Short mmCIF file of the C-alpha atoms (twelve columns), coordinates in Angstrom:
data_MODEL
# 
_entry.id   MODEL 
# 
loop_
_atom_site.group_PDB 
_atom_site.id 
_atom_site.type_symbol 
_atom_site.label_atom_id 
_atom_site.label_alt_id 
_atom_site.label_comp_id 
_atom_site.label_asym_id 
_atom_site.label_seq_id 
_atom_site.Cartn_x 
_atom_site.Cartn_y 
_atom_site.Cartn_z 
_atom_site.pdbx_PDB_model_num 
ATOM 1   C CA . UNK A 1   46.522 214.875 35.380 1 
ATOM 2   C CA . UNK A 2   43.713 212.337 34.427 1 
ATOM 3   C CA . UNK A 3   44.101 208.922 35.444 1 
ATOM 4   C CA . UNK A 4   41.855 206.152 34.161 1 
ATOM 5   C CA . UNK A 5   41.727 202.635 35.776 1 
ATOM 6   C CA . UNK A 6   39.750 199.810 34.295 1 
ATOM 7   C CA . UNK A 7   38.295 196.830 36.147 1 
ATOM 8   C CA . UNK A 8   35.843 194.015 35.756 1 
ATOM 9   C CA . UNK A 9   37.501 191.964 33.028 1 
ATOM 10  C CA . UNK A 10  38.070 188.257 33.289 1 
ATOM 11  C CA . UNK A 11  37.399 184.709 31.979 1 
ATOM 12  C CA . UNK A 12  33.702 184.116 30.924 1 
ATOM 13  C CA . UNK A 13  31.982 181.387 28.946 1 
ATOM 14  C CA . UNK A 14  30.275 181.973 25.791 1 
ATOM 15  C CA . UNK A 15  26.955 183.660 26.221 1 
ATOM 16  C CA . UNK A 16  27.840 185.090 29.689 1 
ATOM 17  C CA . UNK A 17  28.115 188.619 30.956 1 
ATOM 18  C CA . UNK A 18  30.787 190.994 32.310 1 
ATOM 19  C CA . UNK A 19  30.572 194.513 33.534 1 
ATOM 20  C CA . UNK A 20  33.588 196.571 33.035 1 
ATOM 21  C CA . UNK A 21  34.200 199.824 35.074 1 
ATOM 22  C CA . UNK A 22  36.613 202.639 34.495 1 
ATOM 23  C CA . UNK A 23  37.102 204.979 37.461 1 
ATOM 24  C CA . UNK A 24  38.487 208.420 36.352 1 
ATOM 25  C CA . UNK A 25  40.657 210.789 38.654 1 
ATOM 26  C CA . UNK A 26  41.745 214.211 38.117 1 
ATOM 27  C CA . UNK A 27  39.783 216.989 36.346 1 
ATOM 28  C CA . UNK A 28  36.994 215.277 34.400 1 
ATOM 29  C CA . UNK A 29  34.218 217.103 32.419 1 
ATOM 30  C CA . UNK A 30  31.096 215.557 31.505 1 
ATOM 31  C CA . UNK A 31  31.132 217.717 28.432 1 
ATOM 32  C CA . UNK A 32  33.913 215.483 26.850 1 
ATOM 33  C CA . UNK A 33  33.133 211.922 25.293 1 
ATOM 34  C CA . UNK A 34  34.352 208.785 26.870 1 
ATOM 35  C CA . UNK A 35  34.644 205.481 25.327 1 
ATOM 36  C CA . UNK A 36  35.544 201.753 25.369 1 
ATOM 37  C CA . UNK A 37  38.107 200.402 22.890 1 
ATOM 38  C CA . UNK A 38  39.541 196.931 22.573 1 
ATOM 39  C CA . UNK A 39  42.544 195.236 20.963 1 
ATOM 40  C CA . UNK A 40  42.608 191.612 20.068 1 
ATOM 41  C CA . UNK A 41  46.092 189.872 19.499 1 
ATOM 42  C CA . UNK A 42  47.391 190.637 16.186 1 
ATOM 43  C CA . UNK A 43  44.585 193.227 15.548 1 
ATOM 44  C CA . UNK A 44  44.370 196.935 15.753 1 
ATOM 45  C CA . UNK A 45  42.735 198.728 18.453 1 
ATOM 46  C CA . UNK A 46  39.107 199.443 17.666 1 
ATOM 47  C CA . UNK A 47  36.089 201.396 19.067 1 
ATOM 48  C CA . UNK A 48  33.671 199.240 20.895 1 
ATOM 49  C CA . UNK A 49  31.205 202.131 22.290 1 
ATOM 50  C CA . UNK A 50  31.238 205.635 22.910 1 
ATOM 51  C CA . UNK A 51  29.164 208.148 24.966 1 
ATOM 52  C CA . UNK A 52  29.062 211.761 24.325 1 
ATOM 53  C CA . UNK A 53  28.515 214.577 26.719 1 
ATOM 54  C CA . UNK A 54  24.902 214.940 25.952 1 
ATOM 55  C CA . UNK A 55  24.421 211.223 26.580 1 
ATOM 56  C CA . UNK A 56  24.133 210.023 22.979 1 
ATOM 57  C CA . UNK A 57  25.999 206.682 22.142 1 
ATOM 58  C CA . UNK A 58  27.709 204.931 19.359 1 
ATOM 59  C CA . UNK A 59  28.440 201.250 19.107 1 
ATOM 60  C CA . UNK A 60  30.443 198.998 16.766 1 
ATOM 61  C CA . UNK A 61  28.166 196.893 14.545 1 
ATOM 62  C CA . UNK A 62  29.679 193.797 16.174 1 
ATOM 63  C CA . UNK A 63  28.406 194.646 19.734 1 
ATOM 64  C CA . UNK A 64  24.921 196.497 18.921 1 
ATOM 65  C CA . UNK A 65  22.197 194.949 21.057 1 
ATOM 66  C CA . UNK A 66  24.685 193.127 23.387 1 
ATOM 67  C CA . UNK A 67  26.727 195.767 24.899 1 
ATOM 68  C CA . UNK A 68  25.658 198.975 26.781 1 
ATOM 69  C CA . UNK A 69  27.759 201.895 27.606 1 
ATOM 70  C CA . UNK A 70  26.687 204.097 30.344 1 
ATOM 71  C CA . UNK A 71  28.345 206.855 32.595 1 
ATOM 72  C CA . UNK A 72  28.062 208.050 36.109 1 
ATOM 73  C CA . UNK A 73  29.252 211.730 36.032 1 
ATOM 74  C CA . UNK A 74  28.918 212.175 39.708 1 
ATOM 75  C CA . UNK A 75  31.347 209.180 40.360 1 
ATOM 76  C CA . UNK A 76  33.364 210.034 37.403 1 
ATOM 77  C CA . UNK A 77  32.923 206.294 36.384 1 
ATOM 78  C CA . UNK A 78  32.324 204.789 32.818 1 
ATOM 79  C CA . UNK A 79  30.672 201.303 32.612 1 
ATOM 80  C CA . UNK A 80  30.306 198.713 29.785 1 
ATOM 81  C CA . UNK A 81  27.593 196.012 30.380 1 
ATOM 82  C CA . UNK A 82  28.698 193.133 28.112 1 
ATOM 83  C CA . UNK A 83  25.906 190.415 27.496 1 
ATOM 84  C CA . UNK A 84  25.873 187.323 25.210 1 
ATOM 85  C CA . UNK A 85  29.535 187.445 24.947 1 
ATOM 86  C CA . UNK A 86  31.134 185.540 22.189 1 
ATOM 87  C CA . UNK A 87  34.685 184.243 21.726 1 
ATOM 88  C CA . UNK A 88  35.385 186.926 19.228 1 
ATOM 89  C CA . UNK A 89  35.014 189.486 21.943 1 
ATOM 90  C CA . UNK A 90  38.251 188.258 23.575 1 
ATOM 91  C CA . UNK A 91  40.493 191.327 23.807 1 
ATOM 92  C CA . UNK A 92  42.104 193.785 26.016 1 
ATOM 93  C CA . UNK A 93  39.489 196.546 26.738 1 
ATOM 94  C CA . UNK A 94  40.712 200.042 27.281 1 
ATOM 95  C CA . UNK A 95  38.864 203.187 28.618 1 
ATOM 96  C CA . UNK A 96  39.408 206.506 26.800 1 
ATOM 97  C CA . UNK A 97  38.759 210.087 27.585 1 
ATOM 98  C CA . UNK A 98  39.196 212.698 24.997 1 
ATOM 99  C CA . UNK A 99  39.202 216.365 25.372 1 
ATOM 100 C CA . UNK A 100 40.214 217.332 21.896 1 
ATOM 101 C CA . UNK A 101 43.536 218.675 23.511 1 
ATOM 102 C CA . UNK A 102 44.341 215.519 25.299 1 
ATOM 103 C CA . UNK A 103 43.644 211.795 24.855 1 
ATOM 104 C CA . UNK A 104 43.753 209.680 28.081 1 
ATOM 105 C CA . UNK A 105 43.788 205.955 28.086 1 
ATOM 106 C CA . UNK A 106 43.636 203.253 30.929 1 
ATOM 107 C CA . UNK A 107 45.976 200.416 31.184 1 
ATOM 108 C CA . UNK A 108 43.458 198.030 29.853 1 
ATOM 109 C CA . UNK A 109 41.554 194.855 31.394 1 
ATOM 110 C CA . UNK A 110 41.671 191.616 29.727 1 
ATOM 111 C CA . UNK A 111 38.390 189.814 28.561 1 
ATOM 112 C CA . UNK A 112 38.596 186.186 27.679 1 
ATOM 113 C CA . UNK A 113 35.437 184.479 26.424 1 
ATOM 114 C CA . UNK A 114 36.081 180.720 26.231 1 
ATOM 115 C CA . UNK A 115 34.543 177.415 27.163 1 
# 
């Protein structure tokens, strides 16, 4: 069974930075994609960034140039470096691991951008 545990969220001022981590346990294959999603109050969950098995990445237009997704396969850990944070980035951020057969989610970590 795969478990995903996010960490690194918190309160930050506009323009600040945070680094989220997602520690994965269980049988993890670097072949499958992992991603970060977020859900703001009253809104649907949306894709923030995705990294595929070959290392290619996809970003939401709203975070391009500010966020960077990376993956350490040896440590089974996914990262999201978030710079130049804006109030509209406030949300619960979730880690995802998708194998096609199974779709795993973490419990989420709150990111609040406010002065």
